[in-house]
Backbone bond lengths (Angstrom), bond angles and torsions (degrees), N, CA, C in turn:
res aa  C-N    CA-C-N  psi(-1)  N-CA   C-N-CA  omega(-1)  CA-C   N-CA-C  phi
1 M - - - 1.488 - - 1.523 107.65 -
2 N 1.379 111.13 138.23 1.421 114.62 177.97 1.558 114.79 -87.82
3 W 1.318 116.24 115.34 1.423 121.13 -173.67 1.578 112.26 -98.26
4 A 1.357 114.48 13.19 1.443 116.80 -174.72 1.593 109.73 -57.81
5 W 1.374 118.00 -40.75 1.385 118.94 -179.35 1.524 112.49 -60.99
6 F 1.256 114.69 -35.88 1.527 117.53 178.23 1.566 113.07 -64.38
7 H 1.306 113.58 -43.63 1.489 115.11 178.20 1.552 114.44 -72.72
8 R 1.315 115.76 -23.17 1.451 122.87 175.92 1.519 108.91 -64.61
9 F 1.347 116.60 -39.25 1.435 119.77 -175.15 1.578 108.97 -73.14
10 G 1.311 114.16 -16.92 1.527 120.97 177.20 1.578 109.20 -73.39
11 S 1.319 123.37 -14.42 1.361 131.78 178.81 1.533 109.74 -80.28
12 P 1.303 125.10 112.04 1.423 127.39 -177.31 1.502 113.41 -53.29
13 P 1.472 117.50 -49.98 1.451 117.78 177.60 1.579 116.76 -56.94
14 Y 1.369 110.39 -41.58 1.500 116.86 -176.77 1.530 108.10 -70.84
15 F 1.347 120.20 -43.44 1.513 121.30 178.40 1.572 108.77 -62.12
16 Y 1.377 114.65 -38.88 1.519 113.59 -174.17 1.561 109.37 -70.29
17 S 1.239 117.51 -34.69 1.458 122.78 -179.71 1.611 108.15 -71.97
18 V 1.252 117.67 -48.51 1.545 116.02 -176.65 1.485 107.90 -71.34
19 A 1.285 121.69 -41.60 1.536 121.29 178.30 1.440 111.37 -56.16
20 G 1.315 117.84 -38.49 1.478 122.37 -175.92 1.578 108.03 -62.58
21 K 1.283 115.16 -36.51 1.500 121.09 -179.35 1.520 111.97 -76.05
22 I 1.253 115.91 -28.38 1.459 119.77 -175.61 1.534 111.99 -81.55
23 I 1.275 116.31 -34.48 1.494 121.72 -171.89 1.562 114.97 -56.86
24 P 1.283 118.94 -44.29 1.521 116.06 172.69 1.472 113.74 -59.36
25 W 1.293 120.54 -36.77 1.459 122.03 -176.01 1.571 108.55 -73.04
26 L 1.322 120.21 -10.62 1.411 123.44 170.49 1.437 118.32 -103.13
27 A 1.341 117.14 -30.95 1.405 120.32 -178.16 1.558 113.26 -72.25
28 W 1.379 113.91 -45.81 1.510 116.99 -179.83 1.416 114.64 -63.21
29 P 1.374 118.76 -44.16 1.535 116.03 177.35 1.533 111.14 -68.61
30 A 1.271 116.59 -29.33 1.505 122.04 -179.12 1.618 105.54 -60.63
31 G 1.287 118.21 -50.05 1.512 122.96 -179.19 1.465 110.67 -60.54
32 L 1.334 112.47 -46.32 1.539 116.00 -173.38 1.554 110.14 -67.06
33 L 1.364 114.64 -41.30 1.454 120.41 -175.34 1.543 106.97 -70.43
34 I 1.323 119.55 -41.00 1.460 120.11 -178.56 1.518 110.22 -62.74
35 V 1.375 115.61 -47.75 1.507 118.88 179.09 1.421 111.41 -59.11
36 A 1.368 118.61 -49.73 1.516 122.32 -179.63 1.474 111.37 -56.85
37 G 1.381 117.56 -48.94 1.417 124.29 -172.11 1.553 107.90 -66.70
38 L 1.406 121.18 -46.06 1.364 117.99 -179.84 1.432 115.90 -68.83
39 W 1.348 114.75 -35.71 1.531 116.63 173.89 1.541 113.84 -61.43
40 G 1.339 114.38 -39.67 1.513 120.15 -178.99 1.547 107.35 -69.88
41 G 1.317 117.54 -40.07 1.409 117.98 -173.24 1.578 114.92 -85.58
42 I 1.301 116.71 -37.41 1.467 117.93 177.99 1.501 116.78 -87.80
43 V 1.356 115.54 -24.51 1.477 116.41 -178.26 1.516 112.26 -108.00
44 M 1.323 115.50 -43.44 1.458 121.50 -172.57 1.468 118.01 -90.46
45 A 1.379 117.24 -37.41 1.429 118.00 -179.82 1.531 113.36 -66.23
46 P 1.410 113.22 149.39 1.470 113.85 -179.66 1.537 111.61 -77.22
47 P 1.357 116.91 158.22 1.498 120.65 179.71 1.583 107.36 -64.17
48 D 1.304 111.05 150.86 1.538 117.28 174.93 1.540 111.07 -66.90
49 Y 1.335 115.27 143.90 1.406 116.34 -174.99 1.545 114.92 -73.53
50 Q 1.346 115.42 -12.10 1.481 118.61 178.84 1.520 108.37 -114.18
51 Q 1.321 121.35 -45.24 1.475 125.75 -174.89 1.406 112.77 -92.66
52 S 1.329 122.16 -7.26 1.447 127.36 -179.16 1.551 111.01 57.84
53 D 1.300 118.19 -138.57 1.487 120.74 -175.74 1.528 108.99 -76.54
54 A 1.378 122.38 -13.38 1.430 121.13 177.84 1.564 112.37 -62.78
55 A 1.376 115.48 -23.55 1.528 121.26 -179.78 1.577 108.84 -64.46
56 R 1.413 117.22 -21.52 1.409 112.36 -172.02 1.515 116.20 -74.27
57 I 1.314 116.32 -4.97 1.448 122.92 172.60 1.604 110.53 -66.68
58 M 1.379 116.37 -15.14 1.368 119.20 179.71 1.506 112.18 -69.30
59 Y 1.278 118.36 -23.17 1.480 122.47 178.84 1.483 111.32 -69.43
60 V 1.284 119.91 -11.18 1.512 121.22 171.86 1.567 106.69 -113.70
61 H 1.277 118.50 -40.16 1.514 123.30 -176.17 1.479 112.72 -61.45
62 V 1.305 116.95 -53.68 1.471 122.38 -172.70 1.574 110.59 -65.70
63 P 1.372 116.46 -48.52 1.472 116.54 177.81 1.506 111.95 -63.80
64 A 1.324 121.58 -33.50 1.426 125.14 178.60 1.487 109.08 -66.17
65 A 1.311 117.35 -42.69 1.419 122.62 178.67 1.570 112.63 -62.43
66 Y 1.339 112.63 -46.58 1.382 119.85 172.63 1.489 117.81 -51.42
67 V 1.347 114.00 -52.65 1.477 121.55 -177.91 1.529 109.46 -72.03
68 A 1.230 122.17 -30.40 1.494 123.45 176.87 1.600 105.93 -62.21
69 L 1.283 118.91 -49.15 1.454 121.29 176.48 1.529 114.84 -63.67
70 M 1.307 114.10 -40.84 1.458 120.08 174.49 1.544 112.71 -61.77
71 S 1.395 116.29 -43.29 1.437 117.79 -179.24 1.486 110.43 -64.05
72 Y 1.323 121.87 -39.40 1.497 122.37 -178.98 1.468 107.41 -67.21
73 T 1.424 119.43 -43.79 1.370 118.58 174.44 1.493 118.69 -52.72
74 V 1.452 114.95 -47.15 1.386 118.32 -179.88 1.518 111.21 -68.98
75 M 1.369 116.08 -29.08 1.415 116.06 -179.68 1.507 111.13 -71.86
76 A 1.355 118.69 -37.03 1.478 125.01 179.36 1.591 106.01 -66.15
77 I 1.358 119.82 -48.80 1.278 116.71 -178.73 1.544 117.85 -63.46
78 A 1.394 114.68 -38.34 1.437 118.37 172.96 1.536 111.88 -60.60
79 A 1.320 116.87 -38.86 1.439 123.32 -178.28 1.494 109.93 -63.27
80 T 1.370 113.09 -43.05 1.468 118.98 -179.96 1.551 114.17 -64.02
81 V 1.394 111.44 -43.95 1.427 118.40 170.35 1.440 114.75 -54.97
82 G 1.321 115.39 -48.15 1.491 117.99 -179.90 1.483 115.08 -68.82
83 L 1.321 116.19 -27.05 1.497 118.64 179.95 1.527 112.73 -78.05
84 I 1.375 115.30 -37.11 1.465 123.68 -179.70 1.557 113.29 -78.00
85 W 1.317 114.60 -52.27 1.442 121.62 -178.32 1.484 116.84 -92.06
86 R 1.354 116.19 -8.62 1.421 122.57 -178.32 1.570 116.44 57.36
87 M 1.342 109.12 45.60 1.434 117.78 -179.97 1.536 109.71 -91.29
88 K 1.308 114.64 121.69 1.486 117.39 177.10 1.523 111.76 -63.14
89 V 1.325 114.42 -40.64 1.532 119.40 -179.17 1.573 108.16 -58.72
90 A 1.282 116.88 -39.62 1.464 116.56 -177.22 1.451 110.52 -67.14
91 H 1.357 119.85 -43.60 1.459 121.24 176.94 1.525 111.44 -61.26
92 A 1.366 115.15 -36.88 1.472 118.96 179.42 1.493 107.10 -65.35
93 A 1.353 121.25 -42.02 1.387 122.86 179.34 1.520 111.94 -61.36
94 A 1.365 117.13 -40.26 1.443 118.57 -177.91 1.580 108.46 -68.44
95 A 1.258 115.61 -36.01 1.518 120.04 179.27 1.466 107.78 -66.59
96 A 1.355 121.93 -34.92 1.398 120.98 178.24 1.464 116.97 -75.45
97 C 1.301 117.62 -25.15 1.505 121.75 174.88 1.546 113.85 -67.01
98 A 1.252 117.34 -36.24 1.544 122.80 -169.75 1.492 114.15 -54.36
99 P 1.408 115.12 -55.20 1.529 116.79 179.06 1.492 113.35 -61.04
100 I 1.344 117.44 -36.80 1.436 120.73 -178.84 1.538 110.57 -68.83
101 G 1.349 115.28 -49.38 1.439 119.71 173.70 1.407 114.71 -52.61
102 A 1.332 119.19 -47.20 1.380 123.92 -177.51 1.509 113.42 -61.90
103 S 1.335 114.02 -34.22 1.501 121.43 -178.77 1.562 109.44 -69.69
104 F 1.446 115.77 -41.68 1.443 115.81 -178.44 1.466 109.09 -74.45
105 A 1.408 122.62 -29.08 1.400 124.78 178.89 1.526 107.77 -67.22
106 A 1.338 115.18 -39.22 1.429 116.43 177.67 1.577 115.55 -66.55
107 V 1.286 113.68 -34.27 1.495 120.46 176.04 1.521 111.18 -69.65
108 C 1.332 111.90 -33.47 1.484 118.06 177.89 1.480 108.61 -65.46
109 L 1.365 118.22 -52.54 1.428 123.36 -175.86 1.591 111.17 -63.03
110 L 1.426 114.51 -38.61 1.440 116.77 -178.89 1.525 111.18 -67.83
111 T 1.308 117.23 -48.21 1.489 121.66 -179.90 1.549 111.07 -61.93
112 G 1.337 112.16 -38.07 1.527 116.61 178.89 1.509 112.96 -64.23
113 M 1.331 116.93 -36.15 1.397 125.80 -179.53 1.626 107.28 -70.49
114 L 1.347 116.46 -41.97 1.422 118.88 176.19 1.468 114.56 -64.21
115 W 1.374 113.81 -36.07 1.437 114.35 178.61 1.577 112.98 -76.27
116 G 1.390 112.49 -31.63 1.431 117.06 -174.32 1.562 112.93 -67.15
117 Q 1.343 117.85 -29.00 1.397 121.32 -176.23 1.511 114.96 -63.47
118 P 1.395 118.11 -47.73 1.420 117.27 177.64 1.569 111.51 -75.20
119 M 1.315 118.19 -28.86 1.455 121.78 -174.29 1.535 115.13 -87.58
120 W 1.358 115.37 -36.19 1.476 123.76 178.56 1.480 114.12 -104.49
121 G 1.248 118.40 -18.48 1.454 124.45 -178.07 1.571 109.96 86.23
122 T 1.306 120.60 15.31 1.455 123.15 -177.53 1.560 107.93 -157.69
123 Y 1.325 114.45 147.00 1.545 115.34 176.90 1.489 110.69 -75.22
124 W 1.230 119.18 -19.96 1.588 119.61 -175.49 1.420 109.78 -143.61
125 A 1.247 119.80 132.94 1.457 130.55 172.57 1.537 109.18 -131.15
126 W 1.280 113.31 135.75 1.462 118.67 179.82 1.501 113.59 -73.97
127 D 1.365 113.29 64.08 1.414 124.12 -174.25 1.579 104.75 -93.81
128 P 1.326 116.02 144.98 1.473 121.22 179.09 1.581 110.57 -50.70
129 R 1.320 116.70 -47.09 1.524 119.48 -174.14 1.571 105.59 -65.09
130 L 1.283 120.74 -47.36 1.423 124.78 -177.86 1.560 108.96 -60.67
131 V 1.339 116.89 -53.46 1.472 120.28 -176.69 1.540 111.42 -58.05
132 S 1.353 112.23 -41.37 1.501 113.49 -175.87 1.495 111.96 -73.20
133 V 1.315 121.28 -28.65 1.428 125.53 173.77 1.536 107.80 -69.58
134 L 1.310 120.44 -42.87 1.433 122.14 173.75 1.542 114.59 -57.28
135 V 1.377 112.83 -37.96 1.480 115.64 178.40 1.553 109.16 -68.80
136 L 1.318 115.42 -37.35 1.458 120.19 173.12 1.579 110.42 -52.30
137 F 1.251 111.88 -51.94 1.534 115.02 -178.73 1.469 112.74 -61.20
138 F 1.385 117.43 -35.91 1.516 118.83 174.81 1.426 111.77 -64.10
139 F 1.419 119.31 -36.20 1.415 124.96 -175.92 1.553 107.19 -63.63
140 F 1.361 116.58 -42.69 1.429 121.35 174.87 1.516 113.16 -60.39
141 L 1.270 118.41 -46.17 1.417 122.33 179.77 1.509 108.03 -66.29
142 G 1.376 117.02 -42.97 1.534 116.14 -178.72 1.565 110.50 -67.31
143 Y 1.279 120.03 -34.08 1.480 119.44 173.23 1.505 109.13 -63.66
144 I 1.386 118.98 -46.22 1.474 117.37 178.86 1.560 114.66 -59.51
145 G 1.373 109.45 -44.30 1.514 113.71 -177.96 1.468 112.09 -66.25
146 L 1.302 119.35 -37.28 1.476 121.08 -177.46 1.441 112.87 -67.76
147 R 1.435 115.57 -40.84 1.463 115.93 176.10 1.543 111.39 -64.67
148 G 1.346 117.07 -37.26 1.427 117.42 179.97 1.504 116.48 -69.72
149 A 1.387 114.56 -20.73 1.446 118.43 -176.62 1.554 113.78 -87.55
150 I 1.329 116.20 -7.47 1.446 119.20 179.01 1.496 111.39 -117.28
151 D 1.327 112.01 118.22 1.465 120.92 -174.90 1.530 114.58 -67.48
152 D 1.291 115.59 -41.99 1.430 120.46 177.42 1.544 114.57 -66.75
153 V 1.297 121.90 115.25 1.380 123.83 -173.34 1.508 113.93 -61.28
154 S 1.319 119.65 -42.46 1.440 121.81 -176.65 1.514 111.78 -70.03
155 R 1.382 117.95 -34.92 1.473 123.71 176.92 1.590 106.21 -69.09
156 A 1.292 115.96 -43.53 1.504 119.37 -177.28 1.572 105.93 -64.26
157 D 1.355 120.34 -41.21 1.402 118.85 177.96 1.520 112.25 -57.58
158 R 1.257 114.47 -50.17 1.496 118.86 -173.51 1.556 111.99 -65.39
159 T 1.333 116.67 -44.55 1.486 119.94 -179.01 1.493 113.58 -70.02
160 S 1.389 113.23 -43.50 1.520 110.94 175.54 1.474 114.16 -69.67
161 A 1.333 121.56 -25.69 1.484 123.39 176.37 1.507 107.45 -64.80
162 V 1.316 121.38 -41.13 1.437 121.46 178.70 1.482 113.12 -61.45
163 L 1.406 115.39 -45.31 1.438 118.28 174.44 1.565 115.26 -60.31
164 A 1.285 111.30 -38.42 1.535 111.97 177.85 1.487 113.93 -64.11
165 I 1.319 117.38 -39.72 1.434 127.17 179.21 1.509 113.73 -66.10
166 V 1.409 115.91 -40.22 1.491 123.13 -179.71 1.596 102.50 -70.54
167 G 1.309 121.81 -42.44 1.402 123.80 -173.23 1.552 114.30 -68.62
168 F 1.350 114.92 -18.10 1.442 119.48 -179.60 1.485 115.15 -58.91
169 V 1.375 113.72 -26.00 1.484 118.93 -177.53 1.508 111.02 -60.20
170 N 1.395 116.80 -20.56 1.425 120.41 -177.21 1.595 111.02 -82.00
171 V 1.321 118.45 -12.11 1.490 120.65 -179.24 1.522 108.47 -65.33
172 P 1.427 121.50 -59.04 1.366 124.54 179.12 1.544 111.50 -55.82
173 I 1.260 116.04 -29.29 1.489 118.56 -172.50 1.547 103.88 -74.68
174 I 1.343 120.24 -39.60 1.425 120.29 176.74 1.501 110.17 -60.20
175 H 1.390 115.05 -48.09 1.466 119.50 -173.45 1.478 111.77 -57.11
176 F 1.416 114.20 -45.56 1.420 117.62 -172.40 1.563 118.43 -97.93
177 S 1.361 112.50 3.61 1.440 120.10 -175.09 1.578 112.68 -57.86
178 V 1.317 119.18 -36.06 1.502 119.14 -178.44 1.528 107.84 -78.43
179 I 1.356 120.28 -8.08 1.536 120.62 177.62 1.522 105.38 -101.94
180 W 1.283 120.00 -42.80 1.474 122.76 -175.23 1.518 115.18 -69.27
181 W 1.367 116.17 -37.02 1.471 120.45 -177.37 1.531 112.24 -120.99
182 N 1.258 116.11 169.24 1.493 123.61 179.13 1.511 108.98 -76.37
183 S 1.284 118.55 82.12 1.508 124.97 -169.99 1.494 107.50 -98.53
184 I 1.377 115.97 139.17 1.407 119.33 170.95 1.593 115.12 -85.11
185 H 1.330 110.80 -2.72 1.372 116.71 -176.79 1.477 109.06 -74.59
186 Q 1.343 120.01 147.02 1.456 122.71 176.73 1.476 113.57 -62.28
187 G 1.434 112.78 136.73 1.482 116.39 -178.10 1.454 113.63 -76.05
188 P 1.353 117.97 -177.64 1.486 120.54 -179.48 1.618 107.10 -61.10
189 S 1.317 111.07 134.56 1.513 118.62 179.04 1.558 106.74 -125.21
190 L 1.221 121.65 -15.26 1.527 119.64 -179.20 1.520 111.34 -98.31
191 I 1.300 114.64 -60.43 1.488 120.29 176.98 1.445 111.17 -100.71
192 R 1.413 116.08 100.95 1.443 122.19 -179.62 1.442 112.30 -156.44
193 K 1.239 119.85 165.50 1.443 124.36 175.94 1.507 111.46 -61.33
194 G 1.352 114.70 124.41 1.469 117.05 177.24 1.537 109.91 101.80
195 G 1.403 115.19 -4.77 1.464 117.28 177.14 1.566 109.17 94.99
196 P 1.304 112.11 173.08 1.482 120.49 178.04 1.513 114.96 -56.09
197 A 1.407 113.23 138.22 1.489 114.70 177.29 1.589 114.85 -92.07
198 M 1.365 107.13 43.32 1.480 115.55 -178.28 1.501 109.16 -156.01
199 P 1.362 121.44 153.08 1.421 119.66 177.63 1.529 113.19 -67.35
200 A 1.358 114.66 165.67 1.473 118.91 -177.54 1.481 111.13 -62.90
201 S 1.333 118.09 -31.08 1.447 121.80 -177.54 1.569 108.56 -63.69
202 M 1.332 116.83 -18.08 1.451 119.62 -176.47 1.582 108.56 -101.35
203 W 1.366 114.99 -44.32 1.504 116.44 -172.74 1.508 112.65 -80.61
204 V 1.307 115.93 -26.26 1.490 116.72 -177.82 1.572 109.15 -63.72
205 P 1.353 120.73 -51.01 1.389 122.94 175.07 1.558 113.26 -55.71
206 L 1.272 116.60 -38.15 1.453 120.74 -178.44 1.585 107.68 -63.12
207 V 1.387 115.44 -45.74 1.454 119.56 -178.31 1.471 111.31 -65.34
208 L 1.360 118.19 -35.90 1.448 121.25 176.06 1.487 112.11 -62.76
209 V 1.291 120.74 -40.92 1.519 124.73 178.85 1.563 109.76 -68.60
210 I 1.391 114.35 -36.18 1.521 116.17 -179.94 1.477 107.59 -65.00
211 F 1.379 120.65 -43.66 1.428 121.30 -179.39 1.536 110.39 -70.32
212 G 1.354 118.62 -36.63 1.479 119.17 175.12 1.515 114.52 -63.00
213 F 1.325 119.00 -40.83 1.416 124.12 176.90 1.599 107.78 -64.42
214 T 1.279 113.54 -40.47 1.546 117.73 -178.78 1.374 111.08 -60.07
215 F 1.403 114.27 -50.68 1.536 119.74 -178.67 1.528 108.65 -62.95
216 Y 1.364 118.71 -39.93 1.432 120.53 179.21 1.464 109.27 -64.79
217 F 1.317 123.77 -38.71 1.437 119.11 -179.45 1.561 111.68 -66.04
218 Y 1.371 116.77 -40.63 1.489 115.24 -177.57 1.460 112.39 -72.24
219 A 1.349 116.74 -26.85 1.550 118.92 177.06 1.501 107.10 -69.92
220 V 1.328 118.22 -46.99 1.478 118.40 -178.00 1.525 111.41 -68.14
221 M 1.301 117.68 -36.75 1.472 125.84 179.95 1.464 104.99 -61.85
222 L 1.306 122.12 -43.31 1.497 119.82 -175.38 1.489 107.69 -74.77
223 M 1.374 118.70 -37.20 1.474 117.19 178.58 1.538 108.19 -62.23
224 R 1.347 117.59 -48.44 1.406 115.62 -179.10 1.605 114.95 -61.89
225 T 1.312 113.28 -39.26 1.498 118.93 178.48 1.535 109.38 -59.32
226 R 1.443 117.13 -45.88 1.482 119.26 175.91 1.536 112.43 -54.23
227 A 1.348 114.58 -44.55 1.463 118.38 178.13 1.566 113.06 -62.09
228 E 1.307 112.52 -43.20 1.478 120.26 177.64 1.529 110.89 -56.85
229 V 1.397 112.90 -50.52 1.485 120.51 178.01 1.481 114.80 -52.98
230 L 1.380 113.76 -45.56 1.479 120.25 179.61 1.559 109.54 -65.99
231 R 1.281 116.82 -37.15 1.550 119.07 179.90 1.516 108.30 -66.26
232 R 1.352 114.90 -42.94 1.521 116.08 -177.23 1.488 113.10 -69.09
233 D 1.348 114.70 -37.77 1.549 116.92 -176.18 1.562 110.24 -103.90
234 R 1.318 117.15 30.79 1.444 120.27 -172.26 1.580 111.38 -61.79
235 G 1.332 119.26 -13.56 1.407 122.43 179.63 1.513 113.32 -97.11
236 G 1.385 116.62 -2.47 1.434 123.18 -175.94 1.537 110.22 -78.67
237 S 1.351 115.96 148.03 1.414 123.21 175.73 1.532 117.02 -53.84
238 W 1.441 109.08 -40.12 1.446 115.28 -173.37 1.617 107.33 -72.29
239 V 1.311 119.58 -23.88 1.399 124.48 177.35 1.554 110.28 -72.18
240 R 1.334 112.03 -42.31 1.529 121.21 -176.97 1.525 107.70 -65.61
241 D 1.385 119.32 -27.40 1.447 122.92 175.10 1.603 109.82 -68.74
242 I 1.306 118.47 -25.24 1.440 122.81 -170.22 1.539 107.10 -96.97
243 V 1.205 115.96 -48.07 1.423 123.64 -170.17 1.608 108.28 -98.10
244 A 1.322 117.06 127.44 1.445 118.98 -178.65 1.554 111.90 -61.75
245 P 1.337 117.61 144.76 1.404 117.96 179.20 1.539 116.49 -61.94
246 Q 1.328 113.13 -27.02 1.499 114.95 178.61 1.517 111.63 -81.30
247 E 1.314 117.18 1.99 1.449 121.27 178.26 1.511 110.90 -123.67
248 P 1.306 118.02 70.94 1.507 119.66 -174.14 1.484 109.37 -68.27
249 L 1.377 111.98 148.43 1.480 121.03 174.60 1.486 111.83 -72.86
250 P 1.263 120.08 143.69 1.445 121.77 -174.36 1.620 106.54 -69.64
């Protein structure tokens, strides 16, 4: 197998150039899909026969939960690549994922609490799914805090990468928590045996928002990674060709 493409992405100038070309192809579809999905789910879709209009919060909650898990997975993979192959770009990508993932995890928790109050009679229940997502949020914050607490970039990369890899064990726990334990959280209703447990008028907008949030995540992740690469290589000649001398990087 030819791994030349893999090693090329380890080159900061190459990554910076390619990522800049990819971002618009992610950002524009993200905006269109999110608008179409939210319009279809919040305005056009019928109310749920049990939860009525309260179910419409799923058009933000479910995609946010999905992207939060995906963000941590991407962060853990990037941290592993950086730790094994010592790629600065991989560590930069992992660092870029953490704030985005933490934001989506926070949205997931907030919307879940808003949904839980009318459905369960409380904003918070010590349910396995809720607790494991809260742990995920703390892992994101821990990763961000650990990186910020270490001045040496190389040591911060290695230490935070270990935390990201260890924390990945929580991802399958979140996914299977409603199956492994006696959870009051709603079980899978989109991807399940027998097909979605909702009509197409409800699940199609949901899928559109999921894809929109996914494209948004990758667009922002690439933008943040490019900025991190510039910060790390601010003394390099290729960076000086991009950034004007009168505008030094911090």
